[in-house]
C-alpha positions as CSV (number, residue, x, y, z in Angstrom):
1,X,82.4,98.2,115.9
2,X,80.7,97.7,112.4
3,X,79.2,101.1,112.8
4,X,82.6,102.9,113.8
5,X,84.2,101.2,110.8
6,X,81.4,102.4,108.5
7,X,81.6,105.9,109.8
8,X,85.4,105.8,109.3
9,X,85.0,104.7,105.9
10,X,82.6,107.4,105.2
11,X,84.7,110.1,106.6
12,X,87.7,108.9,104.7
13,X,85.6,108.8,101.5
14,X,84.5,112.2,102.1
15,X,88.2,113.5,102.9
16,X,89.4,111.7,99.7
17,X,86.8,113.3,97.6
18,X,87.4,116.9,98.9
19,X,91.2,116.5,98.5
20,X,90.8,115.1,94.9
21,X,88.4,118.0,94.2
22,X,90.7,120.5,95.5
23,X,93.9,119.1,93.7
24,X,91.6,119.0,90.4
25,X,90.7,122.7,91.0
26,X,94.4,123.6,91.5
27,X,95.6,121.6,88.5
28,X,93.0,123.2,86.2
29,X,93.7,126.6,87.4
30,X,97.4,126.0,87.0
31,X,96.9,124.8,83.3
32,X,94.6,127.8,82.4
33,X,97.3,130.1,83.8
34,X,99.9,128.6,81.8
35,X,97.8,128.7,78.6
36,X,96.9,132.1,79.1
37,X,100.5,133.3,79.8
38,X,101.5,131.6,76.5
39,X,98.2,133.2,74.7
40,X,99.4,136.7,76.1
41,X,102.9,136.2,74.9
42,X,102.1,136.1,71.0
43,X,103.2,139.2,69.0
44,X,99.6,139.9,67.8
45,X,98.7,140.9,71.4
46,X,101.6,143.2,71.9
47,X,99.3,146.4,71.9
48,X,96.2,144.4,72.9
49,X,94.3,143.5,76.1
50,X,92.9,140.2,76.8
51,X,90.5,139.1,79.6
52,X,89.5,135.5,80.5
53,X,86.9,134.4,83.2
54,X,86.3,130.7,84.0
55,X,83.7,129.7,86.6
56,X,83.0,126.1,87.8
57,X,79.8,125.3,86.0
58,X,78.2,123.7,89.0
59,X,79.3,125.9,92.0
60,X,79.9,129.1,90.5
61,X,83.3,129.4,92.1
62,X,85.9,131.3,90.1
63,X,88.4,128.9,88.7
64,X,90.6,131.5,86.9
65,X,90.2,135.4,86.0
66,X,92.4,137.7,84.2
67,X,91.7,141.4,83.7
68,X,88.2,140.3,84.7
69,X,87.1,143.9,85.8
70,X,88.0,145.8,82.7
71,X,85.2,146.7,80.2
72,X,85.9,145.6,76.8
73,X,84.3,145.9,73.6
74,X,82.1,142.8,73.2
75,X,81.0,142.6,69.5
76,X,78.1,139.9,69.3
77,X,79.0,138.3,72.6
78,X,76.4,141.1,73.9
79,X,73.8,139.0,72.5
80,X,73.9,136.5,75.4
81,X,73.3,139.3,77.8
82,X,70.2,140.6,75.8
83,X,68.8,137.2,75.3
84,X,69.2,136.1,79.0
85,X,67.3,139.3,79.9
86,X,64.6,139.0,77.6
87,X,64.0,135.2,78.4
88,X,64.3,136.0,82.3
89,X,62.2,139.1,82.1
90,X,59.7,138.9,79.1
91,X,59.5,135.0,79.3
92,X,60.2,132.2,76.6
93,X,56.5,132.5,75.7
94,X,56.5,136.2,74.8
95,X,55.1,137.3,71.5
96,X,55.0,140.3,69.5
97,X,51.7,141.5,67.9
98,X,51.0,143.0,64.6
99,X,47.2,144.3,63.9
100,X,45.6,144.6,60.6
101,X,42.5,146.8,60.6
102,X,40.6,149.3,58.5
103,X,39.1,152.7,59.4
104,X,35.8,154.2,58.0
105,X,33.0,152.1,56.6
106,X,32.3,149.8,53.8
107,X,29.5,150.6,51.3
108,X,27.1,148.3,49.5
109,X,29.4,148.2,46.6
110,X,32.5,147.0,48.7
111,X,34.1,150.5,48.6
112,X,36.1,151.2,51.8
113,X,35.7,154.8,52.7
114,X,38.7,154.7,54.8
115,X,42.1,153.2,55.0
116,X,43.7,149.8,55.4
117,X,46.2,150.0,58.4
118,X,48.9,147.7,59.7
119,X,50.2,148.5,63.2
120,X,53.2,147.0,64.6
121,X,54.8,146.5,68.2
122,X,58.4,145.7,67.0
123,X,58.2,142.1,65.8
124,X,61.6,141.3,64.2
125,X,60.1,138.2,62.6
126,X,57.4,139.7,60.5
127,X,58.1,138.6,56.8
128,X,61.1,136.5,57.7
129,X,62.0,133.2,56.0
130,X,63.1,131.7,58.9
131,X,59.9,130.6,60.3
132,X,57.0,129.0,58.1
133,X,54.3,131.2,59.6
134,X,56.4,134.6,59.3
135,X,57.2,134.1,55.5
136,X,56.3,137.2,53.7
137,X,54.2,135.7,51.0
138,X,52.3,133.8,53.8
139,X,51.6,136.9,55.8
140,X,50.6,139.0,52.7
141,X,48.1,136.5,51.5
142,X,46.6,136.1,54.8
143,X,46.0,139.8,55.1
144,X,44.7,140.0,51.5
145,X,42.5,137.3,52.3
146,X,41.1,138.9,55.4
147,X,40.4,142.2,53.5
148,X,38.5,140.3,50.7
149,X,36.6,138.4,53.3
150,X,35.5,141.6,54.9
151,X,33.8,142.6,51.5
152,X,36.2,145.2,50.5
153,X,36.6,145.5,46.7
154,X,38.2,149.0,46.4
155,X,39.8,151.4,48.9
156,X,38.9,155.2,49.0
157,X,42.2,155.9,50.9
158,X,45.5,154.3,51.3
159,X,47.3,151.3,52.8
160,X,49.3,152.6,55.7
161,X,51.9,150.9,57.6
162,X,51.9,152.5,61.1
163,X,55.4,152.6,62.4
164,X,54.9,155.4,65.1
165,X,55.5,153.3,68.3
166,X,59.3,153.4,67.7
167,X,59.1,156.9,66.0
168,X,59.8,155.3,62.5
169,X,63.1,153.7,61.6
170,X,65.7,154.2,64.0
171,X,69.6,153.3,64.0
172,X,71.2,152.7,67.7
173,X,73.6,155.4,68.9
174,X,77.3,154.2,68.2
175,X,76.5,152.3,64.9
176,X,79.0,153.3,62.1
177,X,78.3,154.5,58.5
178,X,80.1,151.6,56.9
179,X,77.6,149.1,58.5
180,X,74.2,150.8,58.4
181,X,73.6,150.4,54.5
182,X,74.1,146.5,54.9
183,X,71.8,143.9,56.3
184,X,73.6,143.4,59.5
185,X,73.3,147.2,60.2
186,X,69.5,147.6,59.3
187,X,67.6,150.0,61.6
188,X,64.8,149.0,64.0
189,X,61.3,149.8,63.4
190,X,58.0,149.0,65.0
191,X,57.1,147.7,61.8
192,X,60.1,145.4,60.8
193,X,59.7,143.7,57.6
194,X,61.7,140.9,55.9
195,X,64.3,141.4,58.6
196,X,64.5,145.0,57.1
197,X,66.7,143.6,54.2
198,X,66.6,142.7,50.6
199,X,69.0,141.1,48.2
200,X,70.6,141.9,45.0
201,X,72.5,139.4,42.7
202,X,75.5,140.3,40.5
203,X,77.0,139.1,37.2
204,X,80.8,139.5,37.4
205,X,82.7,140.5,34.5
206,X,85.2,138.2,32.8
207,X,87.8,141.1,33.3
208,X,89.0,141.8,36.8
209,X,88.5,145.3,37.8
210,X,85.5,145.7,35.2
211,X,82.1,146.7,36.6
212,X,80.0,143.8,38.1
213,X,76.5,144.4,37.0
214,X,73.4,143.8,39.0
215,X,71.1,141.5,37.4
216,X,68.3,141.0,39.7
217,X,66.8,142.3,43.1
218,X,65.2,139.7,45.2
219,X,62.1,142.1,45.9
220,X,60.6,144.7,43.9
221,X,61.5,148.3,45.1
222,X,61.2,150.8,42.3
223,X,61.2,153.6,44.9
224,X,64.9,153.1,45.5
225,X,67.7,154.1,43.4
226,X,70.7,151.7,43.7
227,X,73.8,153.4,42.4
228,X,76.2,150.3,41.6
229,X,79.7,151.2,41.6
230,X,80.9,147.4,42.2
231,X,83.8,145.9,40.5
232,X,84.7,142.4,39.7
233,X,87.5,140.8,41.9
234,X,89.9,138.0,41.3
235,X,88.5,134.4,41.7
236,X,88.7,133.5,45.3
237,X,88.4,137.1,46.6
238,X,84.8,136.7,47.5
239,X,82.4,139.1,48.8
240,X,83.7,142.5,49.5
241,X,80.8,144.5,48.7
242,X,79.4,147.2,51.1
243,X,76.3,149.2,50.7
244,X,76.2,153.0,51.9
245,X,72.7,154.4,52.9
246,X,70.9,155.7,56.1
247,X,67.3,155.3,57.2
248,X,64.9,157.0,54.7
249,X,67.5,157.0,52.0
250,X,66.1,156.6,48.6
251,X,69.7,156.2,47.1
252,X,71.8,153.4,48.0
253,X,75.5,153.4,47.0
254,X,76.9,149.9,46.4
255,X,80.6,149.8,46.3
256,X,83.5,147.3,46.6
257,X,84.5,144.0,44.7
258,X,82.6,140.8,43.9
259,X,84.7,137.8,43.2
260,X,84.5,136.3,39.6
261,X,83.8,132.9,40.9
262,X,81.2,134.2,43.6
263,X,77.6,133.1,43.6
264,X,76.1,135.0,46.4
265,X,73.1,137.3,47.1
266,X,74.3,140.5,48.6
267,X,71.9,141.6,51.3
268,X,71.3,145.3,51.9
269,X,69.4,147.1,54.6
270,X,65.9,148.4,53.8
271,X,66.0,152.3,54.4
272,X,62.4,152.3,55.3
273,X,60.8,148.8,56.1
274,X,57.5,150.1,57.1
275,X,57.1,151.7,53.8
276,X,58.3,148.4,52.0
277,X,55.5,146.7,53.8
278,X,52.9,149.0,52.7
279,X,54.0,149.1,49.2
280,X,54.1,145.2,49.0
281,X,50.6,144.9,50.6
282,X,49.4,147.6,48.2
283,X,50.8,145.6,45.2
284,X,49.6,142.4,46.3
285,X,46.0,144.1,46.6
286,X,46.3,145.5,43.1
287,X,46.9,142.2,41.6
288,X,43.8,141.0,43.4
289,X,42.0,144.0,41.5
290,X,41.5,145.7,45.2
291,X,42.8,149.3,44.1
292,X,43.6,152.2,46.7
293,X,43.2,155.7,45.3
294,X,46.0,157.0,47.3
295,X,49.6,155.7,47.5
296,X,51.0,153.7,50.3
297,X,52.2,155.6,53.3
298,X,53.6,155.2,56.8
299,X,53.0,156.4,60.3
300,X,53.7,160.1,59.3
301,X,50.2,160.1,57.4
302,X,48.4,158.7,60.8
303,X,48.0,162.2,62.3
304,X,45.3,162.9,59.7
305,X,43.4,159.6,59.9
306,X,40.3,159.3,62.0
307,X,40.5,156.0,63.8
308,X,37.3,156.6,65.8
309,X,35.8,154.0,63.5
310,X,38.1,150.9,63.1
311,X,37.6,147.2,62.6
312,X,40.2,144.5,63.4
313,X,40.9,142.4,60.4
314,X,43.5,140.1,61.6
315,X,46.0,139.8,64.7
316,X,49.5,138.3,63.9
317,X,51.3,136.9,66.6
318,X,55.2,136.4,66.3
319,X,56.8,133.0,67.1
320,X,57.5,132.6,70.9
321,X,60.5,134.3,72.3
322,X,62.4,131.0,72.7
323,X,62.3,130.5,68.8
324,X,63.3,134.2,68.5
325,X,66.4,133.7,70.7
326,X,67.3,130.4,68.9
327,X,67.9,132.4,65.5
328,X,69.1,135.5,67.4
329,X,72.2,133.8,68.6
330,X,72.6,131.0,66.0
331,X,72.7,133.6,63.1
332,X,73.8,136.6,65.4
333,X,70.8,138.8,63.8
334,X,71.4,142.2,65.1
335,X,67.9,143.3,64.4
336,X,66.5,140.8,66.8
337,X,68.8,142.3,69.6
338,X,67.6,145.8,69.1
339,X,64.0,144.6,68.9
340,X,64.3,142.7,72.3
341,X,66.0,145.6,73.7
342,X,63.1,147.9,72.9
343,X,60.5,145.4,73.8
344,X,62.2,145.2,77.2
345,X,62.1,149.0,77.7
346,X,58.5,149.3,76.3
347,X,57.3,146.4,78.6
348,X,59.2,148.0,81.5
349,X,58.0,151.5,81.4
350,X,56.4,152.3,78.1
351,X,59.7,153.9,76.7
352,X,61.1,152.9,73.2
353,X,64.6,154.4,73.2
354,X,67.6,152.1,72.7
355,X,69.2,153.7,75.6
356,X,66.0,153.1,77.6
357,X,66.5,149.3,77.2
358,X,70.3,149.5,77.8
359,X,69.7,151.4,81.1
360,X,67.2,148.8,82.1
361,X,69.5,145.9,81.4
362,X,72.1,147.6,83.7
363,X,69.4,148.0,86.5
364,X,68.2,144.4,86.0
365,X,71.4,142.6,86.5
366,X,72.6,145.0,89.3
367,X,69.4,143.9,91.2
368,X,69.7,140.2,90.3
369,X,73.5,139.6,90.6
370,X,75.0,143.0,91.9
371,X,76.7,143.7,88.8
372,X,77.3,147.4,88.9
373,X,76.4,149.6,85.9
374,X,80.1,150.3,84.9
375,X,80.4,146.3,84.2
376,X,77.8,146.6,81.6
377,X,78.2,149.8,79.8
378,X,76.2,149.0,76.5
379,X,74.5,151.3,74.0
380,X,72.5,148.6,71.9
381,X,71.2,145.0,72.3
382,X,73.2,143.4,69.6
383,X,77.0,144.3,70.2
384,X,77.4,146.0,66.6
385,X,78.4,149.3,68.4
386,X,82.1,149.5,69.0
387,X,81.1,151.6,72.0
388,X,79.9,148.9,74.2
389,X,82.0,147.9,77.2
390,X,81.5,144.8,79.3
391,X,83.7,142.9,81.6
392,X,84.3,139.2,81.3
393,X,83.2,138.8,84.9
394,X,79.8,140.6,84.5
395,X,79.1,138.3,81.4
396,X,80.2,135.1,82.9
397,X,78.1,135.8,85.9
398,X,75.0,136.2,83.5
399,X,76.2,132.8,81.8
400,X,76.1,131.3,85.2
401,X,73.0,132.5,86.1
402,X,71.3,131.2,83.0
403,X,72.2,127.6,83.9
404,X,69.8,127.7,86.9
405,X,66.8,128.9,85.1
406,X,63.8,127.0,83.7
407,X,64.5,128.7,80.3
408,X,68.2,127.4,80.3
409,X,67.6,124.5,77.7
410,X,66.3,127.2,75.2
411,X,69.2,129.2,75.8
412,X,71.7,126.5,75.6
413,X,70.2,125.3,72.2
414,X,70.6,128.8,70.7
415,X,74.3,128.8,71.3
416,X,76.4,127.9,68.2
417,X,79.0,125.3,68.2
418,X,82.6,126.2,67.6
419,X,85.8,124.4,68.4
420,X,83.6,121.5,69.6
421,X,82.1,123.8,72.3
422,X,78.8,125.7,72.9
423,X,79.5,129.4,72.7
424,X,78.6,132.6,71.3
425,X,81.1,134.4,69.1
426,X,81.5,138.1,68.4
427,X,83.7,140.1,66.0
428,X,84.1,143.6,65.1
429,X,87.3,145.6,63.9
430,X,90.1,144.6,66.3
431,X,87.8,142.8,68.7
432,X,87.1,139.0,69.1
433,X,85.1,137.2,71.9
434,X,83.7,134.0,72.9
435,X,81.4,133.1,75.9
436,X,79.9,129.9,76.5
437,X,79.5,126.7,78.6
438,X,81.3,123.3,78.3
439,X,81.7,120.2,80.1
440,X,85.0,118.4,80.0
441,X,85.7,114.7,79.4
442,X,86.2,114.1,83.0
443,X,82.8,115.5,83.7
444,X,83.9,119.0,85.1
445,X,81.7,121.6,83.9
446,X,82.6,125.5,83.1
447,X,81.3,128.7,82.2
448,X,83.7,131.1,80.3
449,X,84.1,134.3,78.6
450,X,87.1,135.4,76.7
451,X,87.4,138.9,75.1
452,X,90.3,140.3,73.2
453,X,90.6,143.9,72.1
454,X,93.0,145.7,69.9
455,X,94.9,142.6,68.4
456,X,96.8,142.7,65.3
457,X,97.0,140.3,62.4
458,X,94.3,138.2,60.7
459,X,91.0,137.4,62.5
460,X,91.4,133.8,61.5
461,X,94.7,133.7,63.3
462,X,93.6,135.3,66.5
463,X,90.5,132.6,66.4
464,X,92.9,129.8,66.2
465,X,94.8,131.0,69.3
466,X,91.8,131.9,71.1
467,X,90.4,128.1,70.4
468,X,93.9,126.8,71.6
469,X,93.4,128.5,74.8
470,X,90.0,127.4,75.4
471,X,91.2,123.8,74.7
472,X,92.3,123.6,78.1
473,X,88.9,123.3,79.4
474,X,88.4,120.2,77.3
């Protein structure tokens, strides 16, 4: 009798738990539906489209989905797909390699009858201030010391930055002219340097509308001609400065307004990061009395260089992938996304095109999760292109998959916190998005993706409305 009673209690407990779970799922589904309907009814979405997909974080069951099969512009939420692919395929311990070597021979007087060459494989962190070991000054000093220790006292040749692996400095297809002169629109090279950006500081005028003068560059780049057309804006108007340039430009036009009370360094894209690296290394050697008789150069010069005799001086390794992904998502660094995309393409098939990487990501998630190519229709790895189209269902499947992987703690940590929720944001003209994970106060966990395209009104207002909608998951 005791066993039967115990069995009955167990069945009753199971039935109660199942019913409770089912009721909770119905309640949360109803709550999300009501919140989504209210969200959709706002005037700013009259000509827009919104999509929301929510999964149970533990089971992966769909709790709510609306317009989940429609491909929408992702903005920077695209980064979670690139990051997840890189961690899953390349691994969290993956490192980029940059090699310093010399060609030719060194005579008894310390004259190098050859060239100093830096050869890259796409490290996006080389020269970055985000990591102690990648700081530009530290890297340059390490290389200068290696050159000195080799007994080189002068160079009967040139300092060359070999950027041929990715065919020089490239801009992904679909990026727009108003972006590519600014730091967030910097191109991708196999020899990235200081995140392919440099800064300028302004001194605004006391008179609104008058010219805001450039008073300082954060790095010496005399080979660039910066044409400043920036005016002084009213106090409180902030940074409305935009640079116009393209890869290999020697002229950079800087336009817009700089607020009277603003104290901010404006970051521009470096038109030729490999050349800047060669220039800076050459300058550093000059200061140590090691002079090259030829000017610094990039990979285009390599066709005439004999590399049959070469000697490695240093192999620089990037931070590991887990550390790269952290800053990639935390600060939404577009360059990192393009570097990861190309690394995936090169590791997979020895290809270096952005489209090669995008195509591989489609195939990868089709094989892993059955996601069809039309559900991830991307043209870059960062989301900067307005041509990217991804469904919230596809993105949420990848977010759900991430939770079951050994690299998930790294991925989770990389997600910023907004609205007291861990999620990656994305914004470009007329498009806003959030994708993330959240555990409610009652212990229920979710993965969710919310994308909105072609909304009207301010971005700040749309964010508030999106956060209000997502609050139902708390």
